[in-house]
DRENKOL-846748 format. One line per field, with one value per residue (C-alpha): x, y, z; chain; residue in three letters. Coordinates in nm, 4 decimals, always signed. Last residue first. Example, Ala and Ser with C-alpha at 12.3 -4.5 7.8 and 13.67 -1.06 7.14 Angstrom:
% DRENKOL-846748
xx = +1.3670	+1.2300 $
yy = -0.1060	-0.4500 $
zz = +0.7140	+0.7800 $
ch = A	A $
aa = SER	ALA $
This chain:
% DRENKOL-846748
xx = -2.2292	-2.3198	-2.6212	-2.9057	-3.1076	-3.1253	-3.4815	-3.3376	-3.3925	-3.2275	-2.8960	-2.9011	-2.9288	-2.6188	-2.3984	-2.2915	-1.9149	-1.7375	-1.6532	-1.5064	-1.2257	-1.2296	-0.8547	-0.8486	-1.1339	-1.1534	-1.3102	-1.0203	-0.8156	-0.8488	-1.1312	-1.0666	-1.1335	-1.0485	-1.0763	-0.8072	-0.4992	-0.7262	-0.8284	-0.5060	-0.1828	-0.1966	-0.2183	-0.4265	-0.7022	-0.6570	-0.7834	-1.0178	-1.1597	-1.1464	-1.3252	-1.5753	-1.7024	-1.9042	-2.2998	-2.4738	-2.8042	-3.0691	-3.4685	-3.7596	-4.0589	-4.2475	-4.6438	-4.8268	-4.7423	-4.3484	-4.4340	-4.5706	-4.3012	-4.0353	-4.2683	-4.3050	-3.8797	-3.8247	-4.1291	-4.2946	-3.9905	-3.9599	-4.3341	-4.2987	-4.0060	-3.6228	-3.4069	-3.2242	-3.3819	-3.7344	-3.6357	-3.5170	-3.8546	-4.0359	-3.8050	-3.9312	-4.3006	-4.2849	-4.1535	-3.8951	-3.6000	-3.3091	-3.0643	-2.7149	-2.4519	-2.0985	-1.7639	-1.4609	-1.3391	-0.9442	-0.7063	-0.5831	-0.9110	-1.2359	-1.5857	-1.8627	-2.1748	-2.4082	-2.7247	-2.6592	-2.5145	-2.7775	-2.5057	-2.5116	-2.8403	-2.9542	-3.1092	-3.4925	-3.4370	-3.2379	-2.9807	-3.0583	-3.2070	-3.0351	-3.2770	-3.1410	-2.7644	-2.4810	-2.3547	-2.6861	-2.6317	-2.6634	-2.6804	-2.4384	-2.4238	-2.0318	-1.9796	-2.2030	-2.2450	-2.2743	-2.5885	-2.5832	-2.2818	-2.1552	-2.1974	-2.0081	-1.6392	-1.6029	-1.2097	-1.0173	-0.6481	-0.4508	-0.1111	+0.2072	+0.2583	+0.2226	+0.4891	+0.7187	+0.8529	+0.7045	+0.3822	+0.3446	+0.4449	+0.1555	-0.0921	-0.0613	-0.0326	-0.3721	-0.4326	-0.3935	-0.6092	-0.8880	-0.8045	-0.8388	-1.1605	-1.3448	-1.5447	-1.8358	-1.6513	-1.6261	-1.3090	-1.0718	-0.6955	-0.4545	-0.2397	+0.0681	+0.3452	+0.6383	+0.9451	+1.2238	+1.5117	+1.3798	+1.0570	+1.1454	+0.8608	+0.6067	+0.2659	-0.0193	-0.2380	+0.0122	+0.1703	+0.4847	+0.7311	+0.5675	+0.6751	+1.0076	+1.0665	+0.9112	+1.1645	+1.4664	+1.3724	+1.2605	+1.1021	+0.7116	+0.5070	+0.1572	-0.0279	-0.3376	-0.3293	-0.4854	-0.6584	-0.3791	-0.1815	-0.3859	-0.2233	-0.3066	-0.1729	+0.1151	+0.0212	+0.0561	-0.1374	-0.4058	-0.4741	-0.7833	-1.1053	-1.2834	-0.9605	-0.7617	-0.6057	-0.7296	-1.0144	-1.1203	-1.1215	-1.3299	-1.5402	-1.6165	-1.6624	-1.4099	-1.4640	-1.2165	-1.3530	-1.4463	-1.3205	-0.9420	-0.9235	-0.7538	-0.5504	-0.5195	-0.5279	-0.8556	-1.0564	-0.9328	-0.9385	-1.3082	-1.4694	-1.3536	-1.4318	-1.8430	-1.8440	-1.7404	-2.0064	-2.2910	-2.1622	-2.1847	-2.5118	-2.6840	-2.5275	-2.6604	-3.0395	-3.2520	-3.6061	-3.5445	-3.2027	-3.0187	-2.7477	-2.5125	-2.1701	-2.0635	-1.9195	-1.7913	-1.8454	-1.7134	-1.3608	-1.2239	-0.9596	-0.6350	-0.7975	-1.1443	-1.3483	-1.7222	-1.9784	-2.1347	-2.2544	-2.3127	-2.2925	-2.4492	-2.3547	-2.6911	-2.7638	-3.1397	-3.2554	-3.6223	-3.8002	-4.0980	-4.1989	-4.0927	-3.7592	-3.7516	-3.8571	-3.5410	-3.3397	-3.4516	-3.3990	-3.0192	-2.9360	-2.6219	-2.4966	-2.7655	-2.8103	-3.0191	-3.3200	-3.3661	-3.6703	-3.6746	-3.8530	-4.0083	-3.9890	-3.5705	-3.5113	-3.2133	-2.9590	-2.8212	-2.5006	-2.5636	-2.3690	-2.2800	-2.5647	-2.8364	-3.0676	-3.2473	-3.2348	-3.4517	-3.4058	-3.2711	-2.9726	-3.2860	-3.2351	-3.1225	-3.2344	-2.9721	-3.1466	-3.0112	-3.0645	-2.7338	-2.5607	-2.6558	-2.4609	-2.1493	-2.1362	-2.1928	-1.9348	-1.7106	-1.7959	-1.7103	-1.3622	-1.2901	-1.3779	-1.1742	-0.8568	-0.8749	-0.8805	-0.5594	-0.4112	-0.4615	-0.3001	+0.0063	+0.0698	+0.0503	-0.1865	-0.4166	-0.2008	-0.2325	-0.5688	-0.5082	-0.3597	-0.4922	-0.4855	-0.1390	-0.0353	-0.1716	-0.0157	+0.3739	+0.5037	+0.7982	+1.0362	+1.1941	+0.9090	+0.7042	+0.9383	+0.8111	+0.4484	+0.4764	+0.5187	+0.3947	+0.4464	+0.4220	+0.2511	+0.1204	+0.0812	-0.2587	-0.3487	-0.0020	-0.1576	+0.1322	+0.1972	+0.3974	+0.5540	+0.7787	+0.6273	+0.7992	+0.7485	+0.8812	+0.9053	+1.1861	+1.4330	+1.7164	+1.5527	+1.1782	+0.9214	+0.7866	+0.3649	+0.4065	+0.2835	+0.0233	+0.0401	-0.1585	-0.0631	-0.1359	+0.1486	+0.2780	+0.6254	+0.6898	+0.6198	+0.7549	+0.8506	+0.7003	+0.5408	+0.8968	+0.9785	+0.6810	+0.7913	+1.1269	+1.0562	+1.2441	+0.9873	+1.0175	+0.7259	+0.7838	+0.5313	+0.3838	+0.0825	-0.2811	-0.3747	-0.1750	+0.1671	+0.3853	+0.7420	+0.8563	+1.2288	+1.3294	+1.5826	+1.7325	+1.7635	+1.7533	+1.4313	+1.3948	+1.0445	+0.9160	+0.5982	+0.4258	-0.0066	-0.2136	-0.3027	-0.1715	-0.2667	-0.2173	-0.0172	+0.0642	+0.4055	+0.3435	-0.0899	-0.1614	+0.0772	-0.2321	-0.1388	+0.0224	-0.3158	-0.5238	-0.2360	-0.1939	-0.5269	-0.7989	-0.9747	-1.2955 $
yy = -0.8259	-1.1775	-1.3293	-1.4866	-1.1840	-1.1204	-0.9836	-0.7144	-0.4402	-0.7047	-0.6514	-0.3187	-0.2954	-0.5274	-0.3060	-0.5175	-0.6137	-0.5702	-0.6619	-0.4697	-0.2688	+0.1087	+0.0111	-0.3767	-0.4129	-0.8233	-1.0975	-1.3433	-1.3234	-0.9440	-0.7006	-0.4338	-0.0586	+0.0365	-0.2534	-0.2527	-0.4311	-0.6610	-0.7973	-0.9983	-1.0007	-0.6886	-0.6971	-0.3938	-0.5575	-0.9064	-0.7180	-0.5343	-0.8481	-0.9975	-0.6909	-0.6878	-1.0546	-1.0708	-1.1891	-1.3771	-1.3690	-1.5977	-1.5348	-1.7776	-1.4858	-1.5667	-1.5594	-1.5394	-1.8643	-1.7603	-1.5093	-1.7687	-1.9826	-1.6624	-1.6346	-1.9742	-1.9816	-2.0563	-2.1792	-2.3161	-2.5148	-2.6514	-2.7787	-2.9117	-3.0783	-3.0487	-3.3509	-3.1920	-3.4401	-3.3073	-2.9393	-3.0119	-3.1446	-2.8944	-2.6556	-2.8298	-2.8185	-2.4517	-2.3918	-2.1135	-2.2246	-1.9972	-1.9739	-1.9427	-1.7961	-1.7002	-1.4629	-1.3658	-1.7322	-1.7294	-1.8878	-1.6985	-1.5102	-1.7653	-1.6277	-1.9434	-2.0868	-2.2666	-2.4856	-2.7345	-3.1072	-3.4387	-3.7442	-3.8043	-3.7208	-3.9142	-3.7811	-3.6611	-3.2971	-3.2398	-2.9914	-2.9047	-2.4834	-2.3025	-2.2269	-2.4366	-2.3097	-2.3404	-2.6894	-2.7887	-3.0344	-3.4066	-3.5490	-3.6985	-3.3237	-3.3560	-3.5737	-3.3163	-3.4628	-3.2343	-3.1513	-3.0210	-3.0658	-2.7828	-2.7394	-2.4562	-2.2923	-1.9595	-1.8986	-1.5551	-1.5445	-1.2681	-1.2150	-1.3303	-1.5159	-1.7831	-2.0019	-1.9032	-2.2359	-2.1654	-2.0827	-2.3396	-2.6140	-2.4560	-2.4667	-2.8313	-2.9566	-2.8295	-3.0007	-3.3243	-3.2886	-3.1863	-3.4820	-3.6867	-3.5818	-3.5853	-3.8870	-3.9061	-4.1007	-4.4208	-4.5768	-4.2999	-4.2836	-4.2857	-3.9975	-3.8596	-3.5918	-3.6770	-3.5327	-3.4649	-3.5002	-3.8814	-3.9074	-3.9171	-3.9766	-3.8377	-3.9095	-3.7052	-3.8146	-3.7583	-3.4148	-3.2432	-3.4514	-3.2853	-2.9529	-3.0511	-3.1646	-2.8859	-2.6453	-2.8409	-2.8827	-3.1167	-2.9568	-3.0453	-3.3383	-3.4385	-3.7644	-3.9395	-4.3159	-4.6340	-4.6552	-4.7329	-4.3650	-4.0999	-3.7382	-3.4093	-3.1092	-2.8542	-2.6092	-2.2159	-1.9046	-2.1450	-2.1018	-2.3826	-2.2313	-2.5686	-2.7320	-3.0807	-2.9053	-3.1755	-3.3718	-3.0797	-2.8841	-3.1057	-3.2276	-2.8436	-2.8166	-2.5519	-2.2468	-2.0185	-1.6017	-1.4703	-1.1983	-1.0572	-0.8345	-0.4492	-0.3729	+0.0181	-0.0992	+0.0470	+0.1699	-0.0955	-0.3427	-0.3065	-0.2051	-0.5453	-0.7364	-0.6018	-0.6528	-1.0375	-1.0365	-0.9072	-1.1821	-1.4856	-1.3515	-1.3470	-1.6778	-1.8342	-1.7923	-1.5062	-1.3932	-1.2327	-1.0376	-1.0101	-0.8520	-0.8650	-0.6437	-0.8013	-0.6420	-0.8213	-0.8292	-1.1441	-1.0673	-1.3589	-1.3623	-1.3797	-1.6345	-1.6056	-1.8544	-1.8202	-1.5472	-1.4289	-1.0614	-0.9117	-0.5271	-0.5427	-0.2900	-0.3827	-0.4402	-0.5394	-0.6236	-0.6823	-0.5145	-0.6892	-0.7528	-1.1627	-1.0323	-0.8444	-1.1674	-1.2660	-1.0060	-1.0641	-1.4362	-1.3910	-1.0659	-1.2341	-1.3136	-1.1000	-1.0139	-1.1970	-1.0604	-1.2349	-1.2991	-1.3859	-1.0810	-0.8578	-0.5530	-0.4815	-0.7976	-0.9413	-0.9339	-1.2322	-1.2917	-1.6197	-1.8953	-2.0379	-2.1680	-2.4331	-2.2921	-1.9759	-1.6421	-1.3749	-0.9902	-0.7329	-0.5559	-0.4978	-0.4482	-0.1377	-0.0956	+0.0343	-0.0255	-0.2249	-0.1169	-0.2039	+0.1633	+0.1920	-0.1669	-0.0027	+0.2464	+0.1525	-0.1369	+0.1624	+0.3755	+0.0552	+0.0283	+0.3924	+0.3522	+0.0668	+0.1709	+0.5270	+0.2691	+0.0569	+0.4527	+0.5323	+0.2475	+0.2729	+0.6595	+0.5704	+0.7699	+0.4844	+0.2995	+0.6246	+0.5392	+0.2273	+0.2494	-0.0457	-0.2233	-0.1764	-0.1973	-0.5627	-0.6545	-0.5485	-0.3020	-0.2544	+0.0130	+0.0764	+0.0050	+0.2338	+0.5766	+0.8114	+0.7908	+0.7285	+0.4832	+0.4438	+0.7846	+0.9919	+1.2867	+1.4878	+1.7969	+2.0068	+2.2889	+2.4734	+2.7533	+2.9148	+3.1872	+3.3525	+3.0558	+3.0096	+2.6757	+2.4518	+2.2928	+1.9717	+1.9196	+2.1984	+2.0279	+2.2262	+2.5543	+2.4235	+2.5799	+2.7987	+2.8633	+3.2130	+3.0757	+3.0183	+2.6818	+2.4827	+2.1984	+1.8680	+1.7487	+1.3840	+1.4440	+1.6910	+2.0532	+2.1172	+2.4893	+2.5975	+2.9217	+3.0407	+2.9356	+3.1068	+3.4569	+3.4011	+3.4291	+3.1693	+2.8690	+2.6584	+2.4211	+2.0970	+1.9197	+1.5644	+1.4154	+1.4152	+1.2387	+1.5460	+1.5658	+1.8375	+1.8778	+2.0886	+2.2798	+2.5252	+2.8162	+3.0118	+2.7897	+2.4683	+2.2905	+2.0173	+1.8973	+1.5593	+1.4094	+1.7013	+1.6550	+1.8950	+2.1596	+2.3998	+2.8193	+2.9807	+3.2795	+3.3281	+3.2396	+2.9434	+2.9267	+2.9285	+2.5818	+2.4045	+2.0625	+2.2009	+2.3242	+2.0340	+1.7731	+1.9861	+1.9509	+2.2113	+2.3811	+2.5116 $
zz = +1.6591	+1.7329	+1.5718	+1.7111	+1.7227	+1.2911	+1.2872	+1.0440	+1.3533	+1.6074	+1.4092	+1.4125	+1.7331	+1.8084	+1.5758	+1.2844	+1.2274	+0.8733	+0.5728	+0.4682	+0.6276	+0.4437	+0.1934	+0.3251	+0.1070	+0.1876	+0.0064	+0.1588	-0.1719	-0.1430	-0.2815	-0.5657	-0.5291	-0.8345	-1.1184	-1.3820	-1.1718	-0.9457	-1.2861	-1.2181	-1.4798	-1.6536	-2.0916	-2.0758	-2.3520	-2.1535	-1.8186	-1.9987	-2.1351	-1.7723	-1.5889	-1.9064	-1.8632	-2.1992	-2.1545	-2.4226	-2.5947	-2.7157	-2.8012	-2.9814	-2.8356	-2.5105	-2.5075	-2.1880	-2.0411	-2.0624	-1.7794	-1.5571	-1.6107	-1.5334	-1.2250	-1.0913	-1.0917	-0.7792	-0.5771	-0.9540	-1.0248	-0.6875	-0.6872	-1.0112	-0.8593	-0.9745	-1.0534	-1.2962	-1.5760	-1.4274	-1.4465	-1.8319	-1.8766	-1.7994	-2.0118	-2.2944	-2.2413	-2.1316	-2.5212	-2.5030	-2.3837	-2.4175	-2.7474	-2.5283	-2.4019	-2.2958	-2.2180	-2.1935	-2.1276	-2.0762	-2.3066	-2.5649	-2.6100	-2.5698	-2.6855	-2.5492	-2.7068	-2.5737	-2.8211	-2.5869	-2.6645	-2.4750	-2.4784	-2.0459	-2.0765	-2.3220	-2.6345	-2.6658	-2.6292	-2.8812	-2.9201	-2.5855	-2.5227	-2.2089	-1.9523	-1.6845	-1.6685	-1.8364	-1.7658	-1.6222	-1.3564	-1.2966	-0.9639	-0.7156	-0.5441	-0.4676	-0.7773	-0.9391	-1.3534	-1.6424	-1.8326	-2.1991	-2.2902	-2.5031	-2.8554	-2.9517	-2.8232	-3.0144	-3.0770	-3.0592	-3.0828	-2.9710	-3.1503	-2.9500	-2.6081	-2.4241	-2.5406	-2.2828	-2.2096	-1.8046	-1.9532	-2.2046	-1.9796	-1.7244	-2.0056	-2.1774	-1.7357	-1.7774	-2.0796	-1.9361	-1.6354	-1.8680	-2.1476	-1.8313	-1.6699	-2.0012	-1.9585	-2.2376	-2.4675	-2.2103	-2.0897	-2.0619	-2.2375	-1.9656	-1.9150	-2.1436	-2.1326	-2.3838	-2.3580	-2.6632	-2.7371	-2.8600	-2.6559	-2.2858	-2.0458	-1.8790	-1.6498	-1.5805	-1.2366	-0.9628	-1.0509	-0.8406	-1.0739	-1.3691	-1.2530	-1.1827	-1.5449	-1.7010	-1.4825	-1.6107	-1.9849	-2.1945	-2.5244	-2.5669	-2.7387	-2.6240	-2.5295	-2.4615	-2.4269	-2.4656	-2.7792	-2.9574	-2.9413	-2.9416	-2.9426	-2.7946	-2.9893	-2.7985	-3.0517	-2.9134	-2.9535	-2.9451	-2.5825	-2.5015	-2.3342	-2.3084	-2.2363	-2.2712	-2.6296	-2.8861	-2.6965	-2.4942	-2.7943	-2.9994	-2.7236	-2.6917	-3.0926	-3.2315	-3.4150	-3.5610	-3.5254	-3.8243	-3.9045	-3.8906	-3.5939	-3.6948	-3.4456	-3.2917	-2.9899	-2.7874	-3.1023	-3.3580	-3.0478	-2.9117	-3.3042	-3.4214	-3.0868	-3.1444	-3.4783	-3.3553	-3.1007	-3.3537	-3.5824	-3.2825	-3.1361	-3.4597	-3.6160	-3.2673	-3.4059	-3.3434	-3.3047	-3.0033	-2.8353	-2.4752	-2.3756	-2.0916	-2.0052	-1.7002	-1.4292	-1.1283	-0.7277	-0.5127	-0.7576	-1.0015	-1.2479	-1.0742	-0.8183	-0.5883	-0.4199	-0.4139	-0.3090	-0.6285	-0.7403	-1.0542	-1.1617	-1.5026	-1.7869	-1.9271	-2.2949	-2.4637	-2.8362	-2.8490	-2.5287	-2.6099	-2.2510	-2.2935	-2.4419	-2.0952	-1.9211	-2.0432	-1.9207	-1.6448	-1.5549	-1.6590	-1.4606	-1.3180	-0.9530	-0.8843	-0.4765	-0.3252	-0.0797	+0.2048	+0.4592	+0.7730	+0.8944	+0.6317	+0.6522	+0.7677	+0.4778	+0.4860	+0.2286	+0.1122	-0.1409	-0.3298	-0.3677	-0.7523	-0.9520	-0.9592	-0.6767	-0.6990	-0.4368	-0.5395	-0.6230	-0.5090	-0.7127	-0.9902	-1.3845	-1.5472	-1.8864	-2.2052	-2.5559	-2.8268	-3.1901	-3.3793	-3.3191	-2.9660	-2.8599	-3.0819	-2.8606	-2.5303	-2.6007	-2.7029	-2.3633	-2.1703	-2.3442	-2.3577	-1.9296	-1.8785	-2.0914	-1.8463	-1.5846	-1.6728	-1.8010	-1.3539	-1.2656	-1.5140	-1.4252	-1.0728	-0.8374	-0.8152	-0.5742	-0.3385	-0.3412	-0.3327	+0.0348	+0.1827	-0.0972	-0.2160	+0.1167	+0.1356	-0.1751	-0.0640	-0.1659	-0.4355	-0.2803	-0.6189	-0.8103	-0.5647	-0.5720	-0.7559	-0.7424	-0.3488	-0.1163	+0.2406	+0.2573	+0.6452	+0.5399	+0.2370	+0.2754	+0.1342	-0.1506	-0.1697	-0.3506	-0.5444	-0.7751	-1.0271	-1.1338	-1.4638	-1.5722	-1.8095	-2.1050	-2.3296	-2.7186	-2.7566	-2.5148	-2.3800	-2.3531	-2.2243	-2.3629	-2.2140	-1.9757	-1.7765	-1.4355	-1.2116	-0.9851	-0.8237	-0.5108	-0.3376	-0.2182	-0.3380	-0.2985	+0.0265	+0.0885	+0.3986	+0.2499	-0.0109	+0.0857	+0.1739	-0.2617	-0.3446	-0.1870	-0.3163	-0.6529	-0.8830	-0.9053	-1.2178	-1.2204	-1.4360	-1.6143	-1.6335	-1.7806	-1.8525	-1.4972	-1.3118	-1.2416	-1.1078	-1.1135	-0.8996	-0.9485	-0.6695	-0.7375	-0.4560	-0.1435	-0.3673	-0.3710	-0.5027	-0.4984	-0.7111	-0.8401	-0.6400	-0.7204	-0.9592	-1.0744	-1.3585	-1.3559	-1.7171	-1.7842	-2.1423	-2.3776	-2.4785	-2.4893	-2.8283	-2.8609	-2.7082	-2.6147	-2.3350	-2.1547	-2.2643	-2.1038	-1.7999	-1.7140	-1.7535	-1.4793	-1.6117 $
ch = A	A	A	A	A	A	A	A	A	A	A	A	A	A	A	A	A	A	A	A	A	A	A	A	A	A	A	A	A	A	A	A	A	A	A	A	A	A	A	A	A	A	A	A	A	A	A	A	A	A	A	A	A	A	A	A	A	A	A	A	A	A	A	A	A	A	A	A	A	A	A	A	A	A	A	A	A	A	A	A	A	A	A	A	A	A	A	A	A	A	A	A	A	A	A	A	A	A	A	A	A	A	A	A	A	A	A	A	A	A	A	A	A	A	A	A	A	A	A	A	A	A	A	A	A	A	A	A	A	A	A	A	A	A	A	A	A	A	A	A	A	A	A	A	A	A	A	A	A	A	A	A	A	A	A	A	A	A	A	A	A	A	A	A	A	A	A	A	A	A	A	A	A	A	A	A	A	A	A	A	A	A	A	A	A	A	A	A	A	A	A	A	A	A	A	A	A	A	A	A	A	A	A	A	A	A	A	A	A	A	A	A	A	A	A	A	A	A	A	A	A	A	A	A	A	A	A	A	A	A	A	A	A	A	A	A	A	A	A	A	A	A	A	A	A	A	A	A	A	A	A	A	A	A	A	A	A	A	A	A	A	A	A	A	A	A	A	A	A	A	A	A	A	A	A	A	A	A	A	A	A	A	A	A	A	A	A	A	A	A	A	A	A	A	A	A	A	A	A	A	A	A	A	A	A	A	A	A	A	A	A	A	A	A	A	A	A	A	A	A	A	A	A	A	A	A	A	A	A	A	A	A	A	A	A	A	A	A	A	A	A	A	A	A	A	A	A	A	A	A	A	A	A	A	A	A	A	A	A	A	A	A	A	A	A	A	A	A	A	A	A	A	A	A	A	A	A	A	A	A	A	A	A	A	A	A	A	A	A	A	A	A	A	A	A	A	A	A	A	A	A	A	A	A	A	A	A	A	A	A	A	A	A	A	A	A	A	A	A	A	A	A	A	A	A	A	A	A	A	A	A	A	A	A	A	A	A	A	A	A	A	A	A	A	A	A	A	A	A	A	A	A	A	A	A	A	A	A	A	A	A	A	A	A	A	A	A	A	A	A	A	A	A	A	A	A	A	A	A	A	A	A	A	A	A	A	A	A	A	A	A	A	A	A	A	A	A	A	A	A	A	A	A	A	A	A	A	A	A	A	A	A	A	A	A	A	A	A	A	A $
aa = UNK	UNK	UNK	UNK	UNK	UNK	UNK	UNK	UNK	UNK	UNK	UNK	UNK	UNK	UNK	UNK	UNK	UNK	UNK	UNK	UNK	UNK	UNK	UNK	UNK	UNK	UNK	UNK	UNK	UNK	UNK	UNK	UNK	UNK	UNK	UNK	UNK	UNK	UNK	UNK	UNK	UNK	UNK	UNK	UNK	UNK	UNK	UNK	UNK	UNK	UNK	UNK	UNK	UNK	UNK	UNK	UNK	UNK	UNK	UNK	UNK	UNK	UNK	UNK	UNK	UNK	UNK	UNK	UNK	UNK	UNK	UNK	UNK	UNK	UNK	UNK	UNK	UNK	UNK	UNK	UNK	UNK	UNK	UNK	UNK	UNK	UNK	UNK	UNK	UNK	UNK	UNK	UNK	UNK	UNK	UNK	UNK	UNK	UNK	UNK	UNK	UNK	UNK	UNK	UNK	UNK	UNK	UNK	UNK	UNK	UNK	UNK	UNK	UNK	UNK	UNK	UNK	UNK	UNK	UNK	UNK	UNK	UNK	UNK	UNK	UNK	UNK	UNK	UNK	UNK	UNK	UNK	UNK	UNK	UNK	UNK	UNK	UNK	UNK	UNK	UNK	UNK	UNK	UNK	UNK	UNK	UNK	UNK	UNK	UNK	UNK	UNK	UNK	UNK	UNK	UNK	UNK	UNK	UNK	UNK	UNK	UNK	UNK	UNK	UNK	UNK	UNK	UNK	UNK	UNK	UNK	UNK	UNK	UNK	UNK	UNK	UNK	UNK	UNK	UNK	UNK	UNK	UNK	UNK	UNK	UNK	UNK	UNK	UNK	UNK	UNK	UNK	UNK	UNK	UNK	UNK	UNK	UNK	UNK	UNK	UNK	UNK	UNK	UNK	UNK	UNK	UNK	UNK	UNK	UNK	UNK	UNK	UNK	UNK	UNK	UNK	UNK	UNK	UNK	UNK	UNK	UNK	UNK	UNK	UNK	UNK	UNK	UNK	UNK	UNK	UNK	UNK	UNK	UNK	UNK	UNK	UNK	UNK	UNK	UNK	UNK	UNK	UNK	UNK	UNK	UNK	UNK	UNK	UNK	UNK	UNK	UNK	UNK	UNK	UNK	UNK	UNK	UNK	UNK	UNK	UNK	UNK	UNK	UNK	UNK	UNK	UNK	UNK	UNK	UNK	UNK	UNK	UNK	UNK	UNK	UNK	UNK	UNK	UNK	UNK	UNK	UNK	UNK	UNK	UNK	UNK	UNK	UNK	UNK	UNK	UNK	UNK	UNK	UNK	UNK	UNK	UNK	UNK	UNK	UNK	UNK	UNK	UNK	UNK	UNK	UNK	UNK	UNK	UNK	UNK	UNK	UNK	UNK	UNK	UNK	UNK	UNK	UNK	UNK	UNK	UNK	UNK	UNK	UNK	UNK	UNK	UNK	UNK	UNK	UNK	UNK	UNK	UNK	UNK	UNK	UNK	UNK	UNK	UNK	UNK	UNK	UNK	UNK	UNK	UNK	UNK	UNK	UNK	UNK	UNK	UNK	UNK	UNK	UNK	UNK	UNK	UNK	UNK	UNK	UNK	UNK	UNK	UNK	UNK	UNK	UNK	UNK	UNK	UNK	UNK	UNK	UNK	UNK	UNK	UNK	UNK	UNK	UNK	UNK	UNK	UNK	UNK	UNK	UNK	UNK	UNK	UNK	UNK	UNK	UNK	UNK	UNK	UNK	UNK	UNK	UNK	UNK	UNK	UNK	UNK	UNK	UNK	UNK	UNK	UNK	UNK	UNK	UNK	UNK	UNK	UNK	UNK	UNK	UNK	UNK	UNK	UNK	UNK	UNK	UNK	UNK	UNK	UNK	UNK	UNK	UNK	UNK	UNK	UNK	UNK	UNK	UNK	UNK	UNK	UNK	UNK	UNK	UNK	UNK	UNK	UNK	UNK	UNK	UNK	UNK	UNK	UNK	UNK	UNK	UNK	UNK	UNK	UNK	UNK	UNK	UNK	UNK	UNK	UNK	UNK	UNK	UNK	UNK	UNK	UNK	UNK	UNK	UNK	UNK	UNK	UNK	UNK	UNK	UNK	UNK	UNK	UNK	UNK	UNK	UNK	UNK	UNK	UNK	UNK	UNK	UNK	UNK	UNK	UNK	UNK	UNK	UNK	UNK	UNK	UNK	UNK	UNK	UNK	UNK	UNK	UNK	UNK	UNK	UNK	UNK	UNK	UNK	UNK	UNK	UNK	UNK	UNK	UNK	UNK	UNK	UNK	UNK	UNK	UNK	UNK $
């Protein structure tokens, strides 16, 4: 078995022995009668000293990032006893790197564009930072799996090819060759399948689930993503919250060496929005809202030139001097369940905290609970489910604008790590929710008939949650974007620049799929 540089050098018994190392040339210095190559693999670097003239001759033309293997005696460096070197006895030149847009050594100096990094992703993934991020992701996933297995969960895969249903983001659709004119949908989440697994008596399910949503991209969003999906039977909110707090403690301890304090702070949705202007507030800084004379909502911060420039560009948020500070405010809404002014002020709060460098320091976890059951969609001109239509309400008999849900979100430093809810397991209640959403009995049967049929066969009370793995690892690794912790991400236009996706499809393949009207 081939050993990494780290494995070989960590074993003191290898000193003075002939070993073989494999990797990429980080730096190449061939000086005539002697040569030095710093060889790098995923575990670290080591200097190779070449004195043999035949080996030096065979290395002519070798460049940085060429792939090589050396065999030679492992020695401690004379000038630094903590480091090692190999005295080369043999070399194999596997391949020579040509016309490099950037290398591991010069990437910071060159500072390649995001487009170049995406196109030559395999070169970027050779950098120490990129490899460390993927290692953190791998380790985090293992910690999660180990923890859930220890807590009685079974890992079960659900289909990628499923049924397109409403009440969500746009689906990625897959045409059926066998059934022309019909389409599968790639899963936005395994929601319906995992609820049916509870009907099937599986009790505790989890999955490291690949999910797909056809929506606009941003720093913490990709068209395909991974979530830690779980569901449990015969539980309530406290069971889910306790389990997840234990999971976060384990992750932070094993990946960062930090002992988190539990239980985490909890806050009702109304309090979070009316105090911080967000359903995922960053609690690493204060900037709390105050209501003045029931007319305006405001917070106070220091006067700063960049803050003033930002505020001048905002139409709905006003500001005025307040002693030596600055008061930032909006008009208070007329109705208690109109959250829009609070949310607008919350955007300003987060931006100003970023400008002032307040969004730093110890990680702050938060549970946000008692979300509105419904929210009004100006686009659709109707109420839609704030979470999803299978979330259990606190009281089905409340007016629609006052009804709360048994939903809960886990928040970290201003990011939603994940969310879930206690599900409806009563057929009558489910039908009432469909009716409030304007979903007819016919539509409900067409879109969710298989779930409703399962629910008529003895369904347990159940609930669960999904954690965004990409976003979680982004926060653990402290990277600015989830692209940094995904091996092969898409760009802002949902394109894979390295492989050239999406791409046109030959006409004969479109015809085979029954898509004759489309251009190839």
